[in-house]
NUZAGU-879928 format. One line per field, with one value per atom (N, C-alpha, C): residue in one letter; atom name; z, y, x. Coordinates in Angstrom, 3 decimals, decimal comma, padded with zeros to 6 digits. Layout:
resn	c(a;...)
name	c(CA;...)
w	c(Z;...)
v	c(Y;...)
u	c(X;...)
***
This chain:
resn	c(m;m;m;r;r;r;q;q;q;r;r;r;t;t;t;r;r;r;t;t;t;q;q;q;i;i;i;g;g;g;s;s;s;l;l;l;a;a;a;a;a;a;a;a;a;l;l;l;v;v;v;l;l;l;s;s;s;l;l;l;i;i;i;p;p;p;a;a;a;a;a;a;q;q;q;a;a;a;a;a;a;a;a;a;g;g;g;v;v;v;y;y;y;w;w;w;q;q;q;c;c;c;v;v;v;p;p;p;f;f;f;a;a;a;r;r;r;l;l;l;m;m;m;s;s;s;g;g;g;i;i;i;q;q;q;i;i;i;f;f;f;g;g;g;d;d;d;a;a;a;r;r;r;t;t;t;w;w;w;w;w;w;d;d;d;q;q;q;a;a;a;t;t;t;g;g;g;v;v;v;y;y;y;d;d;d;k;k;k;g;g;g;f;f;f;a;a;a;p;p;p;k;k;k;v;v;v;g;g;g;s;s;s;v;v;v;l;l;l;c;c;c;f;f;f;r;r;r;p;p;p;t;t;t;d;d;d;r;r;r;m;m;m;k;k;k;l;l;l;g;g;g;h;h;h;v;v;v;a;a;a;v;v;v;v;v;v;s;s;s;r;r;r;i;i;i;v;v;v;t;t;t;d;d;d;r;r;r;v;v;v;i;i;i;q;q;q;i;i;i;t;t;t;h;h;h;a;a;a;n;n;n;w;w;w;s;s;s;m;m;m;i;i;i;g;g;g;g;g;g;a;a;a;r;r;r;g;g;g;q;q;q;v;v;v;e;e;e;k;k;k;d;d;d;v;v;v;t;t;t;v;v;v;i;i;i;d;d;d;v;v;v;s;s;s;p;p;p;g;g;g;g;g;g;d;d;d;w;w;w;s;s;s;q;q;q;v;v;v;k;k;k;v;v;v;w;w;w;y;y;y;d;d;d;p;p;p;i;i;i;r;r;r;d;d;d;l;l;l;g;g;g;t;t;t;t;t;t;t;t;t;y;y;y;p;p;p;t;t;t;y;y;y;g;g;g;f;f;f;i;i;i;y;y;y;p;p;p;n;n;n;a;a;a;q;q;q;a;a;a;l;l;l;q;q;q;m;m;m;a;a;a;q;q;q;l;l;l;n;n;n;a;a;a;r;r;r;l;l;l;a;a;a;v;v;v;t;t;t;q;q;q;n;n;n;n;n;n;a;a;a;f;f;f;a;a;a;a;a;a;v;v;v;q;q;q;s;s;s;a;a;a;a;a;a;s;s;s;q;q;q;v;v;v;v;v;v;q;q;q;s;s;s;a;a;a;a;a;a;p;p;p;m;m;m;q;q;q;i;i;i;l;l;l;n;n;n;q;q;q;a;a;a;a;a;a;d;d;d;t;t;t;t;t;t;d;d;d;a;a;a;l;l;l;a;a;a;a;a;a;l;l;l;i;i;i;q;q;q;a;a;a;a;a;a;t;t;t;g;g;g;g;g;g;g;g;g;d;d;d;k;k;k;s;s;s;d;d;d;k;k;k;s;s;s;d;d;d;k;k;k)
name	c(N;CA;C;N;CA;C;N;CA;C;N;CA;C;N;CA;C;N;CA;C;N;CA;C;N;CA;C;N;CA;C;N;CA;C;N;CA;C;N;CA;C;N;CA;C;N;CA;C;N;CA;C;N;CA;C;N;CA;C;N;CA;C;N;CA;C;N;CA;C;N;CA;C;N;CA;C;N;CA;C;N;CA;C;N;CA;C;N;CA;C;N;CA;C;N;CA;C;N;CA;C;N;CA;C;N;CA;C;N;CA;C;N;CA;C;N;CA;C;N;CA;C;N;CA;C;N;CA;C;N;CA;C;N;CA;C;N;CA;C;N;CA;C;N;CA;C;N;CA;C;N;CA;C;N;CA;C;N;CA;C;N;CA;C;N;CA;C;N;CA;C;N;CA;C;N;CA;C;N;CA;C;N;CA;C;N;CA;C;N;CA;C;N;CA;C;N;CA;C;N;CA;C;N;CA;C;N;CA;C;N;CA;C;N;CA;C;N;CA;C;N;CA;C;N;CA;C;N;CA;C;N;CA;C;N;CA;C;N;CA;C;N;CA;C;N;CA;C;N;CA;C;N;CA;C;N;CA;C;N;CA;C;N;CA;C;N;CA;C;N;CA;C;N;CA;C;N;CA;C;N;CA;C;N;CA;C;N;CA;C;N;CA;C;N;CA;C;N;CA;C;N;CA;C;N;CA;C;N;CA;C;N;CA;C;N;CA;C;N;CA;C;N;CA;C;N;CA;C;N;CA;C;N;CA;C;N;CA;C;N;CA;C;N;CA;C;N;CA;C;N;CA;C;N;CA;C;N;CA;C;N;CA;C;N;CA;C;N;CA;C;N;CA;C;N;CA;C;N;CA;C;N;CA;C;N;CA;C;N;CA;C;N;CA;C;N;CA;C;N;CA;C;N;CA;C;N;CA;C;N;CA;C;N;CA;C;N;CA;C;N;CA;C;N;CA;C;N;CA;C;N;CA;C;N;CA;C;N;CA;C;N;CA;C;N;CA;C;N;CA;C;N;CA;C;N;CA;C;N;CA;C;N;CA;C;N;CA;C;N;CA;C;N;CA;C;N;CA;C;N;CA;C;N;CA;C;N;CA;C;N;CA;C;N;CA;C;N;CA;C;N;CA;C;N;CA;C;N;CA;C;N;CA;C;N;CA;C;N;CA;C;N;CA;C;N;CA;C;N;CA;C;N;CA;C;N;CA;C;N;CA;C;N;CA;C;N;CA;C;N;CA;C;N;CA;C;N;CA;C;N;CA;C;N;CA;C;N;CA;C;N;CA;C;N;CA;C;N;CA;C;N;CA;C;N;CA;C;N;CA;C;N;CA;C;N;CA;C;N;CA;C;N;CA;C;N;CA;C;N;CA;C;N;CA;C;N;CA;C;N;CA;C;N;CA;C;N;CA;C;N;CA;C;N;CA;C;N;CA;C;N;CA;C;N;CA;C;N;CA;C;N;CA;C;N;CA;C;N;CA;C;N;CA;C;N;CA;C;N;CA;C;N;CA;C;N;CA;C;N;CA;C;N;CA;C;N;CA;C;N;CA;C;N;CA;C;N;CA;C;N;CA;C;N;CA;C;N;CA;C;N;CA;C;N;CA;C;N;CA;C;N;CA;C;N;CA;C;N;CA;C;N;CA;C;N;CA;C;N;CA;C;N;CA;C;N;CA;C;N;CA;C;N;CA;C;N;CA;C;N;CA;C;N;CA;C;N;CA;C;N;CA;C;N;CA;C;N;CA;C;N;CA;C;N;CA;C;N;CA;C;N;CA;C)
w	c(-028,801;-027,945;-026,973;-027,476;-026,621;-025,506;-025,855;-024,855;-023,805;-024,257;-023,319;-022,388;-022,920;-022,098;-021,057;-021,469;-020,515;-019,415;-019,787;-018,793;-017,800;-018,309;-017,424;-016,489;-017,012;-016,182;-015,122;-015,529;-014,577;-013,463;-013,802;-012,785;-011,827;-012,367;-011,521;-010,591;-011,119;-010,287;-009,186;-009,541;-008,540;-007,459;-007,870;-006,891;-005,957;-006,513;-005,696;-004,670;-005,106;-004,196;-003,059;-003,384;-002,369;-001,371;-001,843;-000,935;-000,066;-000,533;000,214;001,364;001,230;002,296;003,312;004,501;005,522;006,128;005,706;006,073;007,580;008,289;009,726;010,405;009,961;010,547;010,112;008,861;008,373;009,133;009,602;010,280;011,772;012,315;013,763;014,294;015,208;015,849;014,961;013,774;012,843;012,491;012,504;012,040;010,538;009,740;008,292;007,694;006,836;005,966;004,664;003,943;002,741;001,648;001,529;000,426;000,529;001,629;001,685;001,623;002,163;002,097;000,665;-000,062;-001,458;-002,300;-002,019;-002,752;-002,470;-001,193;-000,812;-001,515;-001,530;-002,074;-003,589;-004,250;-005,709;-006,393;-005,687;-006,311;-007,142;-007,257;-008,030;-007,276;-007,889;-007,205;-007,422;-006,746;-006,732;-005,286;-005,083;-003,745;-003,640;-002,427;-002,225;-001,839;-001,586;-001,149;-002,166;-001,660;-002,522;-003,643;-003,371;-004,372;-005,584;-005,463;-006,564;-007,423;-006,994;-007,695;-009,141;-009,372;-010,706;-011,735;-011,403;-012,331;-012,441;-011,325;-011,356;-012,208;-012,303;-013,058;-014,565;-015,013;-016,451;-017,133;-018,168;-018,928;-018,290;-017,081;-016,377;-016,245;-015,873;-015,728;-016,554;-017,024;-017,692;-016,677;-017,154;-016,310;-017,038;-016,270;-016,898;-015,901;-016,353;-015,551;-015,330;-015,456;-015,181;-014,163;-013,122;-012,096;-012,584;-012,131;-012,347;-011,026;-010,747;-009,524;-009,519;-008,425;-008,301;-008,688;-009,312;-009,677;-008,453;-008,557;-007,454;-007,795;-006,943;-007,094;-006,426;-007,200;-006,701;-006,403;-005,156;-004,734;-004,867;-005,342;-005,393;-003,990;-003,766;-002,461;-002,294;-001,060;-000,718;000,497;000,926;002,105;003,337;003,416;004,582;004,377;003,146;002,820;001,897;002,473;001,687;000,942;001,429;000,785;-000,181;-000,357;-001,221;-000,527;-001,310;-000,755;-001,897;-001,587;-002,569;-001,938;-002,759;-002,283;-003,404;-003,033;-004,016;-004,223;-005,476;-005,809;-005,541;-004,678;-004,335;-004,961;-005,424;-006,023;-006,851;-007,984;-008,799;-008,488;-007,981;-007,623;-008,773;-009,231;-010,413;-011,177;-012,231;-012,980;-012,201;-011,097;-010,287;-008,828;-008,501;-007,118;-007,113;-006,300;-006,134;-004,643;-004,345;-002,997;-003,062;-002,047;-001,989;-000,672;-000,670;000,556;000,717;001,875;002,042;003,511;003,762;005,121;005,499;006,802;007,385;006,842;006,839;006,401;007,581;008,098;009,213;010,554;011,533;012,921;013,416;013,758;014,227;015,652;016,559;017,956;018,487;017,913;018,346;017,818;016,927;016,438;014,925;014,429;012,994;012,587;011,304;010,832;010,700;010,593;010,508;009,048;008,825;007,504;007,444;006,349;006,124;004,817;004,890;003,733;003,154;001,811;001,083;001,539;001,426;001,780;000,547;000,726;-000,398;-000,871;-002,180;-002,824;-003,949;-004,037;-005,067;-005,959;-007,253;-008,231;-008,281;-007,931;-007,961;-008,983;-009,881;-010,894;-011,924;-012,430;-013,422;-014,681;-015,097;-016,322;-016,127;-014,895;-014,642;-014,895;-014,667;-014,958;-013,694;-012,544;-011,267;-010,841;-011,351;-010,955;-009,618;-009,145;-007,836;-007,182;-005,937;-005,261;-003,819;-003,271;-001,846;-001,278;-000,063;000,534;001,895;002,146;003,446;004,556;005,620;006,771;008,004;008,542;009,570;010,826;011,339;012,588;012,513;011,339;011,228;010,562;010,160;009,516;008,313;007,508;006,354;005,384;004,198;003,216;003,580;004,340;004,685;003,512;003,679;002,662;001,884;002,301;001,639;000,299;-000,723;-002,054;-002,273;-002,690;-002,862;-004,346;-004,799;-006,195;-006,381;-007,524;-007,808;-009,166;-009,340;-010,641;-011,551;-010,997;-011,784;-011,218;-012,075;-011,644;-012,303;-011,513;-012,031;-012,078;-013,251;-013,437;-013,285;-012,487;-012,334;-013,619;-013,932;-015,063;-014,564;-015,464;-015,092;-013,966;-014,014;-012,975;-011,625;-011,634;-010,391;-009,806;-010,664;-010,186;-009,561;-010,172;-009,599;-008,233;-008,120;-006,846;-005,787;-006,180;-005,239;-004,769;-005,683;-005,311;-004,331;-004,561;-003,638;-002,281;-002,280;-001,024;-000,258;-001,000;-000,352;000,302;-000,418;000,158;001,378;001,310;002,452;003,653;003,386;004,480;005,161;004,335;004,896;005,685;005,122;005,808;007,113;007,086;008,293;009,380;009,000;009,986;010,564;009,692;010,158;011,100;010,777;011,629;013,006;013,022;014,307;015,114;014,418;015,107;015,685;014,931;015,410;016,647;016,629;017,778;018,996;018,789;019,906;020,470;019,556;020,002;020,796;020,314;021,021;022,407;022,484;023,774;024,765;024,284;025,192;025,624;024,795;025,111;025,969;025,990;026,727;028,201;028,762;030,184;030,504;029,566;029,827;029,245;028,302;027,575;028,302;028,113;028,686;027,759;026,517;025,546;024,916;025,698;025,173;024,057;024,097;023,066;021,693;021,642;020,360;019,761;020,619;020,143;019,646;020,408;020,011;018,729;018,542;017,312;016,115;016,294;015,202;014,836;015,846;015,582;014,890;015,301;014,691;013,227;012,919;011,527;010,679;011,201;010,469;010,238;011,278;011,167;010,185;010,189;009,241;007,808;007,582;006,238;005,804;006,732;006,435;006,077;006,867;006,612;005,230;004,812;003,495;002,393;002,576;001,579;001,467;002,617;002,602;001,919;002,196;001,571;000,064;-000,385;-001,822;-002,463;-001,752;-002,301;-002,394;-001,521;-001,495;-002,160;-002,853;-003,546;-002,608;-001,491;-000,564;000,403;000,425;001,398;000,950;-000,357;-000,830;-001,087;-001,374;-001,715;-000,445;-000,414;000,749;000,316;001,219;000,961;001,533;000,669;001,149;001,207;000,529;000,424;000,521;001,691;001,894;002,389;002,272;002,831;004,342)
v	c(008,672;009,850;009,783;009,349;009,259;008,240;007,091;006,071;006,598;007,367;007,928;008,926;009,725;010,692;009,991;008,905;008,147;007,555;007,073;006,499;007,549;008,763;009,834;010,247;010,354;010,712;009,648;008,362;007,276;007,330;007,647;007,739;008,886;010,012;011,161;010,841;010,144;009,765;008,808;007,852;006,901;007,604;008,566;009,317;010,104;010,663;011,411;010,502;009,314;008,353;008,002;007,727;007,339;008,463;009,718;010,847;011,089;010,667;010,918;009,951;008,731;007,749;007,905;008,444;008,597;007,250;006,655;005,267;005,056;005,969;005,774;005,755;006,652;006,694;005,480;005,067;003,913;002,657;002,603;001,397;001,406;002,563;002,685;001,703;000,833;-000,092;-001,223;-001,384;-002,421;-003,308;-004,633;-005,567;-005,741;-005,166;-005,189;-006,360;-007,127;-008,083;-007,368;-007,914;-007,217;-007,168;-008,225;-008,291;-007,245;-007,185;-006,171;-004,754;-004,539;-003,196;-002,835;-003,768;-003,498;-003,267;-004,033;-003,847;-002,470;-002,048;-000,731;000,377;000,259;001,319;001,390;000,219;000,192;000,183;-000,288;-000,449;-001,707;-002,475;-003,720;-004,762;-005,236;-006,128;-007,593;-008,010;-009,407;-009,880;-011,084;-011,635;-012,935;-013,345;-014,559;-014,260;-015,304;-015,140;-014,346;-013,645;-012,817;-013,633;-014,880;-015,709;-016,002;-015,792;-016,061;-014,839;-013,673;-012,436;-012,396;-012,839;-012,722;-013,500;-014,734;-015,538;-014,997;-014,559;-014,031;-012,765;-012,006;-010,751;-010,967;-012,156;-012,433;-012,236;-011,420;-011,158;-010,147;-009,691;-008,706;-007,376;-007,449;-006,254;-006,438;-005,332;-005,389;-005,745;-006,489;-006,879;-006,564;-006,395;-006,131;-006,184;-005,750;-005,880;-004,535;-003,463;-002,114;-001,461;-000,852;-000,259;001,005;001,197;002,424;002,786;004,075;004,507;003,996;003,369;002,809;001,350;000,797;-000,620;-001,474;-002,761;-003,690;-004,614;-004,609;-005,509;-006,829;-007,916;-009,239;-010,068;-010,485;-011,308;-012,787;-013,570;-015,011;-015,607;-016,720;-017,382;-017,959;-017,998;-018,598;-019,496;-020,173;-021,027;-020,225;-018,986;-018,143;-017,301;-017,205;-016,360;-017,164;-018,151;-019,163;-018,614;-017,549;-016,987;-015,860;-015,567;-014,459;-013,123;-012,065;-010,724;-009,787;-008,759;-007,725;-006,360;-005,408;-004,059;-003,065;-001,864;-000,839;000,120;000,376;001,296;002,726;003,421;004,789;005,839;005,410;006,393;005,683;006,282;005,809;006,705;006,125;006,914;006,924;005,724;005,577;004,357;003,971;002,797;001,504;001,557;000,356;000,541;001,669;001,937;002,509;001,925;002,441;002,506;003,101;003,052;002,425;001,631;000,967;001,310;001,183;001,274;-000,072;-000,708;-002,067;-002,356;-003,520;-003,891;-005,258;-005,437;-006,725;-007,238;-006,371;-006,771;-006,735;-005,550;-005,410;-005,543;-006,001;-005,938;-004,520;-003,785;-002,410;-002,326;-001,909;-001,872;-003,247;-004,267;-005,638;-006,252;-005,557;-006,048;-006,168;-007,195;-007,350;-006,670;-006,760;-006,169;-004,663;-004,115;-002,666;-002,209;-000,960;-000,344;000,466;000,311;001,094;001,866;003,150;004,026;004,387;004,351;004,765;003,986;002,665;001,763;001,535;001,595;001,459;000,016;-000,167;-001,472;-001,292;-002,202;-002,122;-003,352;-003,116;-004,211;-004,746;-006,019;-006,631;-007,766;-007,825;-008,881;-008,650;-009,716;-009,563;-008,830;-009,054;-008,433;-007,109;-006,622;-005,353;-005,425;-006,590;-006,770;-006,880;-006,520;-006,524;-007,922;-008,951;-010,313;-010,706;-009,925;-010,143;-008,782;-008,678;-007,383;-007,552;-006,460;-006,364;-005,275;-005,507;-004,632;-004,148;-002,866;-002,285;-003,014;-003,380;-004,064;-003,206;-002,676;-001,647;-002,074;-003,303;-003,658;-003,537;-003,755;-003,635;-002,331;-001,528;-000,232;-000,373;-001,393;-001,663;-002,569;-002,748;-003,657;-005,113;-005,382;-006,762;-007,508;-008,823;-009,643;-010,523;-010,588;-011,467;-010,902;-011,763;-011,402;-012,091;-011,311;-011,837;-011,950;-013,110;-013,246;-012,651;-012,066;-011,467;-011,941;-011,817;-012,083;-010,869;-009,689;-008,474;-007,518;-006,640;-005,594;-005,750;-005,554;-005,510;-004,045;-003,623;-002,210;-001,994;-001,014;-000,747;-000,161;-000,563;000,041;001,227;001,831;003,015;002,713;001,537;001,156;001,009;000,435;000,267;001,619;002,554;003,886;004,584;004,423;005,009;004,397;003,088;002,420;002,893;003,055;003,516;004,934;005,782;007,151;007,160;006,302;006,199;005,701;004,690;004,185;005,273;006,126;007,211;008,190;008,529;009,457;008,845;007,544;006,873;006,860;006,639;006,618;007,977;009,040;010,391;010,687;010,312;010,540;009,774;008,542;007,712;008,339;008,834;009,487;010,723;011,487;012,677;012,292;011,184;010,737;010,330;009,576;009,173;010,394;011,380;012,592;013,337;013,356;014,040;013,356;012,018;011,270;011,490;011,447;011,667;013,072;014,050;015,425;015,578;014,939;015,019;014,412;013,271;012,604;013,463;014,165;014,992;016,245;016,706;017,929;017,687;016,456;016,167;016,544;016,251;016,496;017,982;018,836;020,262;021,034;020,458;021,210;021,208;022,309;022,406;021,765;021,435;020,859;019,630;018,577;017,384;016,704;016,697;016,004;016,633;017,940;018,619;018,180;018,083;017,662;016,228;015,344;013,944;013,784;014,591;014,529;014,933;015,936;016,352;015,217;014,554;013,419;012,299;012,052;010,996;011,317;012,598;012,995;012,665;012,925;012,620;011,122;010,334;008,873;008,330;008,905;008,476;008,736;009,872;010,180;009,163;008,769;007,749;006,432;006,049;004,792;004,787;005,933;006,030;005,857;006,438;006,306;004,858;004,204;002,808;001,936;002,187;001,402;001,574;002,814;003,072;002,379;002,374;001,782;000,271;-000,326;-001,788;-002,305;-001,449;-001,881;-002,282;-001,535;-001,809;-002,936;-003,359;-004,386;-005,798;-006,008;-007,349;-008,199;-007,523;-008,274;-008,566;-009,716;-010,088;-010,461;-010,222;-010,547;-011,933;-012,929;-014,307;-014,959;-014,380;-015,136;-014,216;-013,611;-012,770;-013,574;-012,927;-013,540;-013,545)
u	c(003,146;003,112;001,942;000,760;-000,419;-000,202;000,415;000,699;001,664;002,672;003,646;002,974;002,054;001,339;000,496;-000,209;-001,016;-000,147;001,041;001,953;002,396;002,719;003,158;002,038;000,811;-000,331;-000,566;-000,437;-000,607;000,416;001,678;002,723;002,462;001,995;001,675;000,520;-000,483;-001,633;-001,201;-000,343;000,142;000,939;001,780;002,566;001,658;000,573;-000,378;-001,044;-001,434;-002,061;-001,114;000,152;001,121;001,356;001,247;001,443;000,222;-000,961;-002,187;-002,393;-001,867;-002,053;-000,930;-001,226;-000,184;000,136;001,249;001,545;001,596;002,231;002,359;000,992;000,093;-001,242;-002,057;-001,901;-002,658;-002,287;-001,035;-000,573;-000,842;-001,231;-001,375;-002,418;-001,966;-002,883;-003,361;-002,797;-003,227;-002,035;-002,257;-001,230;-001,430;-000,543;-000,687;000,070;-000,606;000,061;000,420;001,394;001,863;000,802;-000,009;-000,976;-002,077;-002,834;-003,886;-003,342;-002,119;-001,559;-001,179;-000,567;-000,210;-001,461;-002,507;-003,762;-004,375;-004,308;-004,812;-004,047;-002,727;-001,880;-001,926;-001,962;-001,872;-003,225;-004,256;-005,572;-005,681;-004,595;-004,601;-005,415;-006,476;-007,409;-007,048;-005,982;-005,567;-005,615;-006,141;-006,299;-005,508;-005,221;-004,455;-003,025;-002,245;-000,860;-000,044;000,971;001,814;002,458;002,793;003,465;002,578;001,265;000,338;000,045;000,492;000,113;000,615;001,824;002,418;001,600;001,245;000,445;-000,980;-001,553;-002,914;-003,027;-001,946;-001,977;-001,989;-001,600;-001,514;-002,864;-002,869;-004,082;-005,014;-004,673;-005,506;-004,772;-003,511;-002,669;-001,397;-000,835;000,454;001,533;002,537;003,657;004,958;006,030;007,309;008,443;009,618;010,830;011,514;010,736;011,230;010,297;010,839;009,987;009,284;008,054;007,306;006,633;006,534;005,875;004,434;004,039;002,703;002,604;003,650;003,630;003,942;003,626;003,851;005,011;006,020;007,157;006,803;006,859;006,483;007,729;007,873;008,997;008,632;009,576;009,382;009,453;008,774;008,905;010,305;010,753;012,046;011,837;012,901;012,805;012,407;012,903;012,607;011,350;010,879;009,725;008,806;008,158;007,461;006,234;005,635;004,445;004,776;006,067;006,448;006,210;006,256;006,068;005,695;004,913;004,582;004,795;005,254;005,539;005,252;004,873;004,506;005,673;006,021;007,112;006,654;007,386;007,015;007,927;009,118;010,032;011,090;011,434;012,556;013,750;014,822;016,001;017,004;017,406;018,250;017,746;018,450;018,022;018,243;018,990;019,228;018,805;018,202;017,789;016,374;015,509;014,148;013,834;012,695;012,151;010,769;010,448;009,154;008,459;007,148;006,369;005,674;005,880;005,355;005,085;004,509;004,117;004,677;004,862;005,245;006,575;007,566;008,900;009,879;010,160;011,086;010,373;011,110;010,664;010,958;009,909;010,073;009,542;010,388;009,991;009,658;010,285;010,050;008,772;008,080;006,781;006,781;006,067;005,872;004,565;004,226;002,988;003,047;004,269;004,443;004,507;004,166;004,281;005,565;006,310;007,524;007,386;007,658;007,504;008,867;008,961;010,163;011,401;011,314;012,406;013,287;014,584;015,511;015,631;015,561;015,750;016,762;017,727;018,771;018,718;018,759;018,812;020,241;020,410;021,741;021,799;020,817;020,795;021,897;022,502;023,582;023,131;021,871;021,397;020,671;020,599;019,921;018,432;017,817;016,399;015,541;016,117;015,404;014,931;015,586;015,226;015,846;016,832;017,445;017,656;017,211;017,305;017,782;018,278;018,539;017,636;017,126;016,125;016,605;016,412;016,760;016,016;016,761;016,166;016,402;015,328;015,432;016,189;016,004;016,702;018,218;018,801;020,252;020,663;019,658;019,911;020,839;020,564;021,421;020,663;021,225;020,641;020,874;021,913;022,210;022,836;022,969;023,632;022,662;021,402;020,430;020,007;020,029;019,539;018,191;017,193;015,835;015,497;015,033;014,602;013,207;012,965;011,659;011,137;009,816;009,200;009,308;009,041;008,999;007,961;007,454;006,538;005,172;004,118;002,753;002,335;001,846;001,505;000,002;-000,408;-001,841;-002,425;-003,664;-004,361;-005,192;-005,970;-006,753;-007,728;-008,342;-009,297;-008,595;-007,403;-006,651;-006,266;-005,864;-005,507;-006,707;-007,884;-009,089;-009,388;-009,219;-009,452;-008,467;-007,191;-006,178;-006,470;-006,930;-007,278;-008,442;-009,424;-010,558;-010,082;-009,198;-008,660;-007,921;-007,176;-006,450;-007,408;-008,486;-009,465;-010,134;-010,435;-011,043;-010,101;-008,803;-007,834;-007,750;-007,725;-007,676;-008,943;-010,101;-011,372;-011,436;-010,939;-010,947;-010,104;-008,911;-008,062;-008,743;-009,438;-010,143;-011,281;-011,972;-013,076;-012,568;-011,459;-010,892;-010,456;-009,871;-009,437;-010,635;-011,745;-012,946;-013,508;-013,525;-014,039;-013,148;-011,834;-010,923;-011,068;-011,227;-011,403;-012,692;-013,760;-015,037;-014,933;-014,259;-014,128;-013,366;-012,335;-011,541;-012,279;-013,227;-013,958;-015,193;-015,701;-016,932;-016,803;-015,641;-015,436;-015,547;-015,074;-015,007;-016,182;-016,892;-017,907;-019,241;-019,987;-021,331;-022,351;-021,946;-022,875;-022,244;-022,032;-021,335;-022,089;-023,420;-024,180;-023,953;-023,827;-023,589;-022,255;-021,246;-019,922;-019,962;-020,613;-020,700;-021,492;-022,526;-023,307;-022,460;-021,601;-020,709;-019,757;-019,216;-018,326;-019,078;-020,313;-021,123;-021,400;-021,639;-021,869;-020,656;-019,455;-018,225;-018,081;-018,380;-018,281;-019,315;-020,512;-021,545;-021,103;-020,457;-019,961;-018,920;-018,055;-017,053;-017,725;-018,739;-019,438;-020,072;-020,635;-021,247;-020,212;-019,022;-017,963;-017,503;-017,337;-016,902;-017,941;-019,215;-020,279;-020,276;-020,055;-020,005;-018,813;-017,682;-016,459;-016,549;-017,318;-017,412;-018,672;-019,366;-020,566;-021,680;-021,810;-022,896;-022,591;-021,315;-020,921;-021,222;-021,507;-021,847;-020,612;-019,481;-018,273;-017,487;-016,857;-016,058;-014,659;-013,736;-012,319;-012,077;-012,059;-012,056;-010,681;-009,713;-008,457;-007,258;-007,085;-005,938;-004,754;-003,598;-002,391;-002,518)
***
């Protein structure tokens, strides 16, 4: 019962994190690869190409073949997708249908590196173990005919959930900081006290910088091996 309660709390926390990160705003002006975006959303601290995540998770995170909100679905590499792919489960629809939030999958507006929220994925594996899936592809507005092999799901632990929650707060703060700077810039032309407005925007940006520094341990850690 205690384990089931922890699982339910973890799923609720993951759902909260996914709702806090505004995907469209997070993607604005940024070319997102699937790996850093999945790491941001899930809090799972695995680095390197998507195809390496499944093996890297062994002994660090629980893995399995059933989707859970907040877990990471790991795609196997294929001839057309040599580095694999990772995506975060955002909703369970049925036992064979889920929704994922992921980056750099569909060409949107003729550009790659886009974030897509709540994309439909269907389990088409013979054994119902999510080892083969079809994924919604926006340019054709359909699932298409391609079947993608997968490894399974990596489940975030308590530490990963805490990291994801922090990332969500940072994303919201960052959006607020950008909005404050844009607002200040638009008011400078009309205001009699432009320095006061700019100082307020600077205070917001300084607060963001402090949060980022705290989240990264003072900036000592570096991301050396992203996809």
